Structures are given as C-alpha cells and as structure tokens.
C-alpha positions in Angstrom: 22.1 7.1 9.1 20.5 5.4 6.2 17.2 3.6 6.6 18.7 0.3 5.6 21.4 0.7 8.2 18.9 1.5 10.9 16.8 -1.6 9.9 20.0 -3.8 9.9 20.9 -2.6 13.5 17.3 -3.2 14.7 17.6 -6.7 13.3 20.9 -7.3 15.1 19.4 -5.9 18.3 16.4 -8.3 18.0 18.8 -11.2 17.6 20.8 -10.2 20.6 17.7 -9.9 22.7 16.7 -13.4 21.6 20.2 -14.7 22.4 20.2 -13.1 25.9 17.1 -15.3 26.7 19.1 -18.4 25.6 22.4 -17.1 27.2 24.5 -17.5 24.1 25.3 -13.9 23.0 28.1 -13.6 20.5 28.9 -12.4 17.0 29.1 -16.0 15.6 25.4 -16.8 16.4 24.3 -13.4 15.1 26.3 -14.0 11.9 24.7 -17.4 11.5 21.2 -16.0 11.9 21.9 -13.2 9.4 23.6 -15.5 6.9 26.8 -13.4 7.0 30.4 -14.2 7.7 31.8 -12.9 11.0 34.1 -10.6 9.1 31.3 -9.1 7.1 29.2 -8.5 10.2 32.0 -6.9 12.1 32.9 -4.7 9.2 29.3 -3.6 8.6 28.7 -2.8 12.3 32.0 -0.9 12.5 31.1 1.1 9.4 27.6 2.0 10.7 28.3 2.6 14.5 32.1 3.1 14.8 32.1 0.2 17.3 33.5 -3.3 16.9 31.0 -6.1 16.6 31.7 -7.3 20.1 31.5 -3.8 21.6 28.2 -3.2 19.8 26.7 -6.4 21.2 27.9 -5.4 24.7 26.3 -2.0 24.2 23.0 -3.6 23.6 23.3 -5.9 26.6 24.3 -2.9 28.9 21.4 -0.9 27.5 19.0 -3.7 28.5 20.7 -4.1 31.9 20.2 -0.4 32.6 16.5 -0.7 31.6 16.0 -3.6 34.0 17.9 -2.0 36.9 15.9 1.2 36.5 12.6 -0.7 36.9 13.8 -1.8 40.3 12.0 -5.1 40.1 15.0 -7.4 39.8 18.0 -8.4 41.9 21.4 -7.9 40.3 21.7 -11.7 39.8 18.4 -11.7 38.0 19.4 -8.8 35.7 22.7 -10.6 35.0 20.8 -13.8 33.9 18.3 -11.8 31.8 21.3 -10.1 30.0 22.8 -13.5 29.2 25.4 -13.7 31.9 25.9 -16.9 33.9 27.9 -15.2 36.6 26.6 -12.1 38.4 30.1 -11.1 39.5 31.3 -11.0 35.8 28.2 -9.0 34.9 28.8 -6.5 37.8 32.5 -6.1 36.7 31.5 -5.6 33.1 28.7 -3.2 34.0 31.0 -1.1 36.2 33.7 -1.0 33.5 31.2 0.0 30.8 28.8 2.3 32.7 31.1 3.7 35.3 29.1 2.6 38.4 28.2 -0.7 40.1 24.8 -2.1 39.1 23.5 -1.6 42.6 24.6 2.1 42.5 22.9 2.6 39.2 19.7 1.0 40.4 19.7 3.1 43.6 20.3 6.3 41.6 17.1 5.6 39.5 14.9 5.2 42.6 15.3 8.9 43.5 
C-alpha cells in the first residue's frame, strides 16, 4: 500500500473516532470533513481497501468495540455508546453479524 493511501486511511480512521464520540458516524460527515464528495470517498476507499465506504467505517467501529471489550472495563451498553450506537441491541446484532460472536462472548473469551 502506498504511503499516501495509508495516510489517507489514518485520517479517515481519526475522523471516525471523533464521530463516534459525537454519535454521528457516517460517510457524509467524513466526506464533509475531508472536502470530498461522497462518491469520491467511496471510490477511493474501495480502491484502497476493497471495501465499500460504509463497510470500512463499520470495520473501524468494530475494531474499536473489540478493543474496548477486550479491556473488560465496560458493560456492553457502554461499549455501544462509545462506538457511536444509541441502541445496545442494534450494536449487539451488528457485532454478532460482523465478528461472529455476541459481544458478551467476545469479552468473556478475552478474560481467559
């Protein structure tokens, strides 16, 4: 991967982390922050990662959720909120679909 592509993805990841704090994670706000059109952002992310823009943002959120769950300091609802979800049930369904296990199972498996 080219250096400029790595730097671009790091910038996108930083923006997603900022948005998670504000609970407004989506491609539109990332585009606005980067001064890009939605189509340009999606096309660039797809070219670099092979993932759609939305899928890439979700990947970042799930990576952060796994980090938080592995620490064992937060309840599932707290992890959901920190990852930009208003609804812990929606977070849990999404986590299970993407990671393959429930958040509670993931957290438990990291304690061992």
